[in-house]
C-alpha positions in Angstrom: 0.1 16.4 -40.1 -2.5 18.1 -37.9 -2.4 16.9 -34.3 -5.3 16.9 -31.8 -5.2 17.9 -28.2 -4.7 15.3 -25.5 -8.0 14.4 -23.7 -8.4 14.1 -20.0 -8.7 10.2 -20.0 -5.4 10.0 -21.9 -3.8 12.4 -19.4 -4.9 10.2 -16.5 -3.8 7.1 -18.3 -0.3 8.4 -18.9 0.1 8.7 -15.1 -0.6 5.0 -14.7 3.1 4.2 -15.1 3.6 6.0 -11.7 1.9 3.0 -10.0 4.6 0.7 -11.4 7.5 2.2 -9.5 7.4 -0.5 -6.8 8.9 -3.9 -7.5 6.3 -6.4 -8.6 6.6 -8.4 -5.4 7.2 -7.4 -1.8 9.7 -10.3 -1.6 11.8 -8.3 -4.1 11.5 -5.2 -2.0 12.4 -7.2 1.1 15.5 -8.6 -0.5 16.6 -5.3 -1.9 16.0 -3.6 1.5 18.3 -6.1 3.2 21.0 -5.5 0.6 20.7 -1.7 1.1 20.8 -2.2 4.9 23.9 -4.3 4.5 25.6 -1.5 2.5 24.3 1.0 5.1 25.9 -0.9 8.0 29.2 -1.6 6.1 29.7 2.0 5.0 28.9 3.6 8.3 31.0 1.2 10.3 34.0 1.5 8.0 33.9 5.2 7.0 32.1 6.9 9.9 32.7 4.9 13.0 35.9 3.0 12.1 34.6 -0.1 13.9 35.1 -2.8 11.3 35.1 -5.6 13.9 31.4 -4.9 14.8 30.0 -5.1 11.3 28.4 -8.5 11.6 26.8 -7.9 15.0 25.7 -4.4 13.9 24.2 -5.9 10.7 22.2 -8.4 12.8 20.8 -5.7 15.0 19.9 -3.4 12.1 18.2 -6.1 10.1 16.2 -7.2 13.2 15.1 -3.6 13.7 14.2 -3.4 10.0 12.0 -6.6 10.0 10.3 -5.8 13.3 9.4 -2.2 12.3 8.2 -3.2 8.9 5.6 -5.3 10.6 4.8 -2.6 13.1 4.4 -0.1 10.2 1.8 -2.4 8.6 -0.4 -2.2 11.7 -0.7 1.6 11.2 -1.7 1.4 7.5 -5.3 1.9 6.6 -5.8 -1.7 5.3 -3.0 -3.3 7.4 -1.1 -4.2 4.3 2.3 -5.7 5.0 3.5 -5.4 1.4 3.1 -1.7 1.3 5.1 -1.2 4.5 7.9 -3.2 2.9 7.9 -1.2 -0.3 7.9 2.0 1.8 10.9 0.7 3.7 12.8 0.0 0.6 12.6 3.5 -0.8 13.2 5.1 2.6 16.3 3.1 3.3 17.5 3.9 -0.2 17.3 7.6 0.6 19.2 7.0 3.8 22.0 5.2 1.9 22.1 7.9 -0.7 22.5 10.5 2.0 25.5 8.8 3.7 27.2 8.1 0.4 26.6 11.7 -0.7 28.1 12.8 2.6 31.3 10.8 1.9 31.6 12.2 -1.6 31.1 15.7 -0.3 33.7 15.2 2.4 36.1 14.0 -0.1 35.5 16.8 -2.6 35.5 19.6 0.0 38.3 18.1 2.1 36.0 17.7 5.2 35.5 15.0 7.8 32.5 12.6 7.2 30.6 13.2 10.5 27.5 11.7 12.0 25.6 14.7 10.7 25.0 12.9 7.4 23.7 9.8 9.2 21.3 11.9 11.3 20.2 13.9 8.2 19.6 10.7 6.4 17.4 9.4 9.2 15.3 12.6 9.1 15.1 12.4 5.3 13.9 8.8 5.7 11.3 10.0 8.2 10.2 12.9 5.9 9.7 10.4 3.0 7.5 8.3 5.3 5.2 11.3 6.1 4.5 11.6 2.4 3.8 7.9 1.9 1.7 7.5 5.0 -0.5 10.4 4.1 -0.9 9.9 0.4 -1.2 6.1 0.0 -1.5 4.5 3.5 -4.4 6.4 4.9 -3.0 8.3 7.9 -3.6 12.0 8.6 -0.7 14.4 9.2 -0.7 14.1 13.0 -0.6 10.3 13.1 2.0 10.4 10.3 4.3 12.6 12.4 4.1 10.1 15.2 4.8 6.9 13.2 7.2 8.4 10.7 10.1 8.0 13.2 9.4 4.4 14.2 11.6 2.6 11.7 14.3 5.3 11.1 14.8 5.8 14.9 14.8 2.1 15.6 17.3 1.4 12.9 19.4 4.5 13.9 19.9 3.2 17.4 20.7 -0.2 16.1 23.1 1.2 13.6 25.0 3.8 15.6 27.2 2.7 18.5 26.0 3.6 22.0 28.8 6.1 22.6 27.7 8.1 19.6 24.1 8.6 20.6 24.9 11.8 22.6 25.7 13.5 19.3 22.1 13.4 18.2 21.1 16.3 20.5 24.4 18.1 20.2 24.3 18.2 16.4 22.1 21.2 15.9 23.0 21.5 12.2 21.6 18.0 11.5 18.5 18.7 13.6 17.8 21.9 11.6 18.3 20.1 8.3 16.0 17.3 9.5 13.3 19.6 10.7 13.4 21.4 7.3 12.9 18.2 5.4 10.0 17.3 7.7 8.4 20.7 7.1 8.8 20.3 3.3 7.2 16.9 3.4 4.3 18.1 5.6 3.6 21.1 3.4 3.8 19.0 0.3 1.4 16.5 1.7 -1.2 19.1 2.7 -1.0 20.8 -0.7 -1.3 17.7 -2.8 -4.3 16.5 -0.8 -6.0 19.8 -1.6 -4.9 19.7 -5.3 -8.4 18.6 -6.5 -10.4 21.3 -4.7 -13.1 22.6 -5.0 -14.3 19.6 -7.0 -12.6 16.9 -4.9 -12.4 17.0 -1.1 -9.3 14.8 -0.9 -6.9 13.7 -3.6 -5.2 11.3 -1.2 -8.6 9.6 -0.5 -8.9 8.9 -4.2 -5.4 7.6 -4.4 -5.9 5.3 -1.5 -9.2 4.0 -2.9 -7.5 3.4 -6.3 -4.6 1.5 -4.7 -6.9 -0.6 -2.6 -8.9 -1.6 -5.7 -5.9 -2.8 -7.6 -4.0 -4.4 -4.8 -6.9 -6.1 -3.0 -9.3 -6.4 -6.0 -11.8 -4.4 -3.9 -13.9 -1.9 -5.9 -16.1 -0.6 -3.2 -14.2 2.5 -2.1 -13.5 3.7 -5.6 -17.0 2.9 -6.8 -18.5 4.9 -3.9 -16.4 7.9 -4.8 -17.1 7.7 -8.5 -20.8 7.0 -8.2 -21.4 10.1 -6.1 -20.2 12.2 -9.0 -21.9 10.3 -11.8 -25.0 11.4 -13.6 -28.1 9.6 -14.8 -28.4 9.1 -18.6 -30.4 7.1 -21.0 -28.1 4.7 -23.0 -29.0 2.6 -26.0 -28.0 -0.8 -27.0 -28.5 -2.0 -30.6 -28.5 -5.6 -31.7 -28.5 -7.6 -34.9 -30.3 -10.8 -34.0 -29.9 -13.8 -36.4 -32.0 -16.9 -35.9 -33.3 -20.0 -37.4 -35.0 -22.7 -35.3 -33.0 -23.1 -32.1 -29.9 -21.5 -33.5 -29.4 -17.8 -32.6 -26.7 -15.2 -32.7 -26.6 -11.6 -31.6 -24.2 -8.9 -32.7 -24.5 -6.4 -29.8 -23.5 -2.8 -29.9 -23.7 -1.2 -26.5 -23.5 2.6 -26.3 -21.8 2.2 -22.9 -18.1 1.9 -22.8 -16.1 -0.8 -21.0 -14.2 0.5 -18.0 -13.0 2.5 -16.3 -10.5 -0.1 -15.2 -10.5 -3.6 -13.7 -12.3 -4.3 -11.3 -14.3 -1.1 -11.2 -17.8 -0.6 -12.7 -18.3 -2.0 -16.1 -14.8 -3.1 -16.8 -15.9 -6.7 -17.6 -19.2 -5.7 -19.2 -18.6 -7.5 -22.5 -18.3 -10.8 -20.8 -21.4 -10.2 -18.6 -23.4 -9.4 -21.7 -21.9 -12.4 -23.5 -23.1 -14.7 -20.7 -26.5 -12.9 -20.6 -26.8 -13.9 -24.3 -26.0 -17.5 -23.6 -22.5 -17.3 -25.1 -23.8 -16.8 -28.6 -22.9 -13.2 -29.3 -20.2 -10.7 -30.2 -20.1 -7.6 -28.1 -18.7 -4.9 -30.3 -17.1 -1.6 -29.4 -19.3 1.3 -30.3 -18.2 4.8 -31.2 -18.1 5.9 -27.6 -15.6 6.9 -25.0 -15.0 6.6 -21.2 -17.6 9.2 -20.4 -20.1 6.4 -20.9 -18.5 4.1 -18.3 -20.8 2.5 -15.7 -19.4 3.6 -12.3 -20.4 0.6 -10.2 -21.5 -3.0 -10.1 -24.9 -1.8 -9.0 -25.3 0.2 -12.2 -24.0 -2.8 -14.2 -26.8 -4.9 -12.6 -29.4 -2.3 -13.6 -28.2 -2.3 -17.2 -28.1 -6.1 -17.5 -31.6 -6.5 -16.0 -33.1 -4.3 -18.7 -31.1 -5.6 -21.6 -33.7 -8.0 -23.0 -36.5 -5.3 -23.1 -36.1 -4.4 -26.8 -38.0 -2.6 -29.5 -37.8 -4.2 -33.0 -36.7 -1.6 -35.5 -36.6 -3.9 -38.5 -37.0 -7.6 -39.4 -36.6 -9.7 -42.5 -34.8 -12.4 -44.4 -32.5 -10.5 -46.8 -29.3 -8.5 -46.7 -26.7 -7.3 -49.1 -23.3 -8.7 -49.8 -20.6 -6.8 -48.0 -19.0 -3.7 -49.4 -15.4 -2.8 -48.5 -14.1 0.7 -49.0 -10.5 1.8 -48.3 -9.2 5.4 -48.3 -5.6 5.7 -47.2 -5.4 4.2 -43.7 -9.2 4.1 -43.3 -11.2 1.0 -44.1 -15.0 0.5 -43.9 -16.8 -2.8 -44.2 -20.6 -2.7 -44.4 -23.8 -4.6 -44.9 -27.4 -3.6 -45.2 -30.1 -5.7 -43.5 -33.5 -4.6 -45.0 -33.1 -0.8 -44.4 -30.5 -0.8 -41.6 -26.8 -0.5 -42.4 -24.0 -2.0 -40.2 -20.6 -0.5 -40.7 -17.3 -1.7 -39.3 -14.7 1.1 -39.1 -11.0 0.3 -38.8 -7.5 1.9 -39.1 -5.7 -1.4 -38.8 -2.7 -2.0 -39.0 -2.1 1.7 -38.0 -4.6 2.0 -35.2 -5.9 4.8 -33.0 -7.6 5.4 -29.7 -11.4 5.3 -29.5 -13.0 7.0 -32.4 -14.8 10.3 -31.5 -18.6 10.5 -31.2 -18.5 13.2 -34.0 -17.9 10.4 -36.5 -21.1 8.6 -35.3 -23.2 11.8 -35.4 -22.1 12.7 -38.9 -22.7 9.2 -40.3 -26.1 8.9 -38.7 -27.1 12.2 -40.3 -25.7 11.0 -43.7 -27.6 7.7 -43.4 -30.9 9.6 -43.0 -30.2 11.5 -46.2 -29.7 8.2 -47.8 -33.2 7.1 -46.6 -31.9 4.4 -44.3 -33.8 3.5 -41.2 -30.7 3.4 -39.1 -27.0 2.7 -39.1 -25.1 0.7 -36.5 -21.5 1.9 -36.4 -18.8 -0.4 -35.0 -15.3 0.7 -34.0 -13.3 -2.4 -34.7 -10.7 -1.4 -32.2 -8.2 -3.8 -33.7 -4.9 -2.0 -33.7 -3.0 0.2 -31.2 -2.5 3.9 -31.9 -2.6 7.4 -30.6 -5.6 9.8 -30.7 -7.0 9.8 -34.2 -5.6 12.6 -36.4 -7.8 15.0 -38.3 -6.7 13.5 -41.6 -7.5 10.0 -40.6 -10.9 11.0 -39.1 -11.8 12.7 -42.4 -10.7 9.6 -44.4 -12.7 7.4 -42.1 -15.8 9.5 -42.6 -15.3 9.6 -46.4 -14.7 5.9 -46.5 -17.9 5.2 -44.5 -20.0 7.5 -46.7 -18.8 5.9 -49.9 -19.5 2.5 -48.4 -23.1 3.5 -47.6 -23.6 4.7 -51.1 -22.2 1.5 -52.5 -24.4 -0.6 -50.2 -27.6 1.2 -51.2 -27.1 0.2 -54.8 -26.5 -3.5 -53.9 -29.1 -6.2 -54.4 -30.3 -8.0 -51.3 -30.3 -11.8 -50.9 -31.6 -14.4 -48.4 -28.7 -15.4 -46.2 -27.5 -18.2 -43.9 -25.4 -17.9 -40.8 -23.2 -20.0 -38.6 -21.6 -19.1 -35.3 -18.8 -20.8 -33.3 -16.8 -19.7 -30.3 -13.8 -20.9 -28.2 -15.8 -21.9 -25.1 -14.7 -25.5 -25.4 -11.1 -24.8 -26.4 -9.9 -23.9 -22.9 -7.9 -20.8 -24.1 -6.1 -19.5 -21.1 -4.0 -16.4 -21.9 -3.7 -13.1 -20.2 -4.3 -11.1 -23.3 -7.8 -12.4 -23.7 -10.9 -11.8 -21.6 -13.4 -14.4 -20.3 -15.4 -14.6 -23.5 -12.5 -15.8 -25.6 -12.8 -15.5 -29.4 -15.5 -16.3 -31.9 -16.4 -16.3 -35.6 -19.6 -15.5 -37.5 -20.0 -17.0 -40.9 -22.5 -15.4 -43.4 -23.5 -17.1 -46.6 -24.9 -14.6 -49.0 -25.5 -15.3 -52.7 -23.6 -18.6 -52.4 -20.5 -16.8 -51.1 -19.1 -17.3 -47.6 -17.9 -14.3 -45.5 -16.4 -14.4 -42.0 -16.3 -11.8 -39.2 -14.0 -12.5 -36.3 -14.2 -11.2 -32.7 -12.0 -11.3 -29.6 -12.9 -10.4 -26.0 -9.8 -8.3 -25.6 -8.6 -4.7 -25.1 -7.4 -4.0 -28.6 -5.0 -6.0 -30.7 -1.3 -5.9 -31.4 -0.8 -4.0 -34.7 -0.6 -6.4 -37.7 -2.3 -9.3 -36.0 -5.5 -8.7 -38.0 -3.6 -8.8 -41.2 -1.7 -12.0 -40.4 -5.0 -13.7 -39.6 -6.7 -12.4 -42.8 -3.8 -13.6 -44.9 -4.0 -17.0 -43.3 -7.7 -17.2 -44.1 -6.9 -16.3 -47.7 -4.4 -19.1 -47.9 -7.2 -21.5 -46.8 -9.7 -20.1 -49.3 -11.7 -18.1 -46.7 -12.8 -14.5 -46.8 -12.3 -12.9 -43.4 -13.7 -9.4 -43.6 -12.8 -8.0 -40.3 -11.8 -8.9 -36.7 -13.1 -6.8 -33.9 -12.4 -6.6 -30.2 -14.7 -5.8 -27.2 -12.2 -3.4 -25.5 -12.8 -5.3 -22.3 -11.0 -3.7 -19.3 -10.9 -7.0 -17.4 -7.5 -8.6 -16.7 -6.8 -12.0 -15.2 -3.9 -10.7 -13.2 -2.0 -7.5 -12.4 -0.5 -5.9 -15.5 2.8 -4.1 -15.1 3.2 -2.1 -18.3 2.5 1.5 -19.3 -0.9 0.5 -20.9 -2.3 -1.3 -17.9 -3.5 -4.2 -20.2 -2.2 -6.7 -22.7 -3.6 -6.2 -26.2 -4.4 -9.5 -28.0 -1.2 -10.8 -29.6 1.1 -9.1 -27.1 1.5 -12.4 -25.3 -0.2 -15.1 -27.4 1.8 -16.4 -30.3 0.6 -15.3 -33.7 0.7 -18.9 -35.0 -1.6 -20.0 -32.2 -4.0 -17.2 -32.9 -4.2 -18.1 -36.6 -4.8 -21.7 -35.7 -7.5 -20.9 -33.2 -9.5 -18.7 -35.6 -9.2 -21.2 -38.5 -10.5 -24.0 -36.3 -13.4 -21.9 -35.1 -14.2 -20.7 -38.7 -14.4 -24.3 -39.8 -16.9 -25.0 -36.9 -18.9 -21.9 -37.9 -18.9 -23.0 -41.5 -20.3 -26.5 -40.6 -23.2 -24.8 -38.8 -24.1 -22.6 -41.8 -26.9 -24.7 -43.3 -30.3 -23.1 -43.9 -31.7 -19.6 -44.6 -32.3 -17.4 -41.6 -34.2 -14.5 -40.3 -32.9 -11.3 -38.7 -34.2 -8.6 -36.3 -32.7 -5.2 -35.6 -33.4 -4.5 -31.9 -32.9 -1.5 -29.8 -32.9 -1.1 -26.0 -32.9 2.1 -23.9 -32.0 2.0 -20.2 -31.6 4.7 -17.6 -28.4 4.2 -15.7 -25.7 6.4 -14.1 -22.6 7.0 -16.3 -19.4 8.7 -15.3 -19.7 11.5 -17.8 -16.8 13.6 -19.1 -16.6 16.2 -16.3 -15.5 13.6 -13.8 -12.4 12.9 -15.9 -11.7 16.6 -16.1 -11.8 16.9 -12.3 -9.6 13.9 -11.8 -7.2 14.9 -14.5 -6.9 18.4 -13.0 -6.3 17.0 -9.5 -3.6 14.7 -10.9 -2.0 17.4 -12.9 -2.0 19.8 -10.0 -0.5 17.1 -7.7 2.3 16.4 -10.3 3.1 20.2 -10.6 3.2 20.6 -6.8 5.4 17.4 -6.5 7.8 18.7 -9.2 8.2 22.0 -7.4 8.8 20.4 -4.0 11.1 17.8 -5.6 13.3 20.7 -7.0 13.1 22.4 -3.6 14.1 19.3 -1.7 16.9 18.4 -4.1 18.3 21.9 -3.9 18.2 21.9 -0.1 19.8 18.5 -0.1 22.7 19.7 -2.1 23.0 22.7 0.1 23.4 20.4 3.1 26.1 18.5 1.3 28.3 21.5 0.7 28.0 23.1 4.1 
């Protein structure tokens, strides 16, 4: 099988797991820190100072120093975030504990005495780690980081070490040299990683801090300010299939813009905002587009929504074809033609893939012109999880869509009826669904009923579509397809490698089947009289992120990771050197 290269967005997304290293709650970090400190006090008193009787008193002093300095640390952070100082404390103390345990192991292996050198070295290693955290994520420059990096380690050291041992700090030249070396490594690493994105990005650390602020405080302003400065103006189109009869109206909306880049930045919740703009009687589909068409800020989202109702009518009428379904290997296309405009639903479910490339859209639009069609609206159903589409699947998808268009052209057109229903009154509260919930469109064509399902979600668990389709068949219904909006909105912080919960990852399949059947019955009840359609198109000038911004960010992240790996190897090597000397 032919593989395709990894794109910049995928590269960035793969680094998302790095943000999940911290425990999910600062309470967990606090508890683990206290456990580590307890071990630290116990081991040093028993094996280094031989003062077992002072363990309890020593523990009280060290824990007091820990708690006080955690709060003091938070006052120096950019956003005064107490939780981040606790997470930092956890990992710093873990390094200190690792150092003194390694010292004991080394002393045992090489028949040496476990001296205070290892405790002093651990304190310096703790301080060095704090330089890295303060500069990269907490918003301090190198100079300030050097000042505050010693606050917690030194306070805990003097609480941990008996008074009569303090004199050895200045006398232990070896430990001081080791410590200064670690501090120099951390400082150099910090400077180089901050410059990793140059010349395109002034400060990598600034971007990291803005990102962390956006996800921890739900504050998009810093990130949006950075992104919007590098975004470019573009004219984006939005196509609509409007069905109406009397007061009843439904819109199938195909925005060229792409949801994202991530919650709560820019157009991450754009499907719901469009949904509400259309009075909750719409399905906002995923077009064949990618993250280069993300809106970078709430301001640009506002511009887009303001102009959304200024449309040109491309076609109108009362007739459409029955659907055609074409399957080639994994690729499936479902299509209709309204007057002289085709609507195609493309899917690889249950196998799935990432966003379909724009080349598919370009080739099908050219093919549709050769078929004398006015236009073709191409929907990426986005209804199964998968990797970047392979060349074979892309070719099958194109062939499937072309055959579908040919089949549709030869079909007779009929007057149609429609009915639409959504979950707005069902109070569906689940973290794998966006604010718009789910909905069903029923089309009655030539006395036959066809259903199209939709979910305001970021993709679907593989196989969910097939389970629902089979359930509909059992009840005598023909569910053609289920699509998702690819919303990037989340109701709460998501701690998995994807950064979101696909529909069906949390919600029980049986509940999903029941919900869709109930809504389908409601849509069927509303399907009564013949209707009209309009194909609408809107063009709006807004700023979009473009593809180059992802290349810049991907390059900065990759360079930072490479630098980090080099310095990690260097630090680890030097650490082992200190253990054997």
